[in-house]
N, C-alpha and C positions, 0 to 999 in steps of 0.2 A: 524439565523437558517433557513435552507432551508425548504421549504414546502414539506411535504411528497408526495403530489400528483405530484409536479414538478419532484421529484426524480423518482417516479414510472413511469411517462410518458416519461421523457426525458433522464435520466441517462443511461449510458452503462449497459446493463443487466448482464454483467459478474462481476460487482462490487456490493457488498451488500450495502443496503441503509445506514447503519451506517458508512461504509467505505467512501461512497460518501460524507457524512456530514463531516467526519474528514478531508477528502481531501480539501474540499472547505473552511473549517474552518482554515486549516493550510496555504493554499496558495492563497485563493480566496478573493472575496469581496462581500458584501451584495448588492452593487450597480451594476446593470447590465451594466451601462454606465461607470464604473470605467476604467480608463486607467493609466498605469504607464509607464514612459519612462526612460530608463537608457542609458547613453552614457559614455563609458570608465569607467564603474563601478559606475558612479554617477547618482543619481536620479535627473531628470530634472522636474522642476515645469511647469505644463501646466494648461491652464484654464479648469475648469470642464465643460464638455459638458452637454447641457440641452436636446438634442434630439439625437436619434440614428444617424441621418444624420451628425450632428455636430461631434459626436464621431468618425465616420468613416473618416471624413475630417481631424481630428486631427491625427488619426492613419496614414493616407496617407502622411501627412506633415512630420511626424517624423520617418517613417519606414526606410528611406534611410540609415542613419548611426547610428541608435540606436536600442536597443532592446525594442520593444513595447509589453506590455501585456494588454489584454483586457477582460472585462466582469467578470461574476461571478467566473469563474475558472481561470481568468488571463491567457488565452491562449496566447502563443507567436504569434503575428500577422505575417502573411506573410509566414508561413511554407508551402512549396510546391508551392508557387506562383512565377511567373516570373516577375510580374509587380504590382505596388501598385494599379493600376486601377482595378485589379481583386478582390480586397477586397470587401466583401459584408456586408450589414447591418446585416446579420445573426450573425456576430461576437458579436453583442451587444444584440441580442435577447436572453432572459434568457434560453429558452428551447434549442435553437440551440447551445448556448455557453456551456450549461451543457452537451449536447450530445457529442459535439466535444471534450470538455475538458476531460470528464470522459473516452472517448474512447482512447484518447492520454495517459492518466494516467494509464489506464488498460494495454496498451502496454508497458509502462515503467515498471510497476510492473512485467510483464512477462519477460522483459529483465533482471531485477534485480534477479528474481526468478531463471532464467536459470543460471545466474552467480553463484548463491548459490547451484546449482545442483538440482533445482526444488524440494525443501524439501516438505515433506508431513505432517510435524508436524506443527500444528497451533501455537506452542510456538515460532517459528521462525518468524512468520508474523510481529510482531511489528518492528523488525530490517529491514525486507524487506520494510515495509511501510516507515520507516524513511529514508532509502536509496533512495527509489523512490521519496519521497518528495524533498530530496536534489537534485536528478537528475532533477526533474521538475524545481526547482529554478535555477539551474546552466546550465541546458541543456546538461549536460554530466554525464556519468557513466563509470568509469574505462577507461577514455579517449575517449569514443565513444559518438558521438552526438546522443542523445536518440530520438530527434524529427524526424530526418531523417533515423534512423536505421530501419532495417527490423524487422517486428513483428515476434518473434520466435514462436508465437502460444502457445497452451496449456492452462491449467487452473492453477490458483494460489490458494493454500489452504489459505483461509482468516481466517475464524473462524467457529467453529462448536461446538456443545455440546460435552462435555467430557463424553463419554460413555465407559463402560467396554465392550470391544469386546469379543465375544465368552463367554459370561457370563455362558451359559449352560455347557460349557466344563471346567469351572474353577475348578470344583471338580475333574475332570479327571486328571488335571495337578497337583493337590495337592499331597504332599508326602504321600505315602501309610502308613497307620497305621499298627502297629504290630497286627496280628490276636490274638484274645483272647485265642486261643488254646495253645499259647506259652507265658504264663505270665512271667514277669520279676522277677527273684529271685536274690535279691542283694547279698546273701551269695555265689552265684555261680560265682561271678566275680573272675578274676585272681589276679595277684600281684597288690597291692595297694601302692601308694606313697603319703606321706603327703606333700602337696604343700602349706600348710598354712604359711610357713616361707619365701616363695619367696617374694621379694619386701619389706623385713623388717617387714612383719607382724608376730605377735606372737600368 
């Protein structure tokens, strides 16, 4: 479980703390030096790094023909870089990794939300979140590479308290009651039909 202070200090402010926790729980690692390497869909076993410097060296060695994920949020290493030498130790720093990873995930959430038509109902959020997690894992959403995609901007409705809007006006919108001046008189009704036999009732 992530430290609340780390989330507050380092995570993207557009994501609520509980969403950050769920995100890291779903795709990340508790070890800031964690590295996973996949090539042709297969997980490749690598030695566990003991220092940040070792971790970056392992990333540089494998980044050429493989998908390398790094740190708390399992960021795909090398996004936006032209050369492996540009990789920095920041990738395995817990705060920097959380900041970069949550910013990327927030962008993916916005991409997914835009595809859904930017819904304003919080009931849709679990589906958005699941699709965004899948996009984070695969790198694609609806055929688009999410990590290189342009950020559509805007805000995503994540979760909020369910409140009755315009509670003060609720009475105004209620059906009007019949005024007491015109009381109902059952004997004044028009033609009556006995409906008790419909549906086989007797």
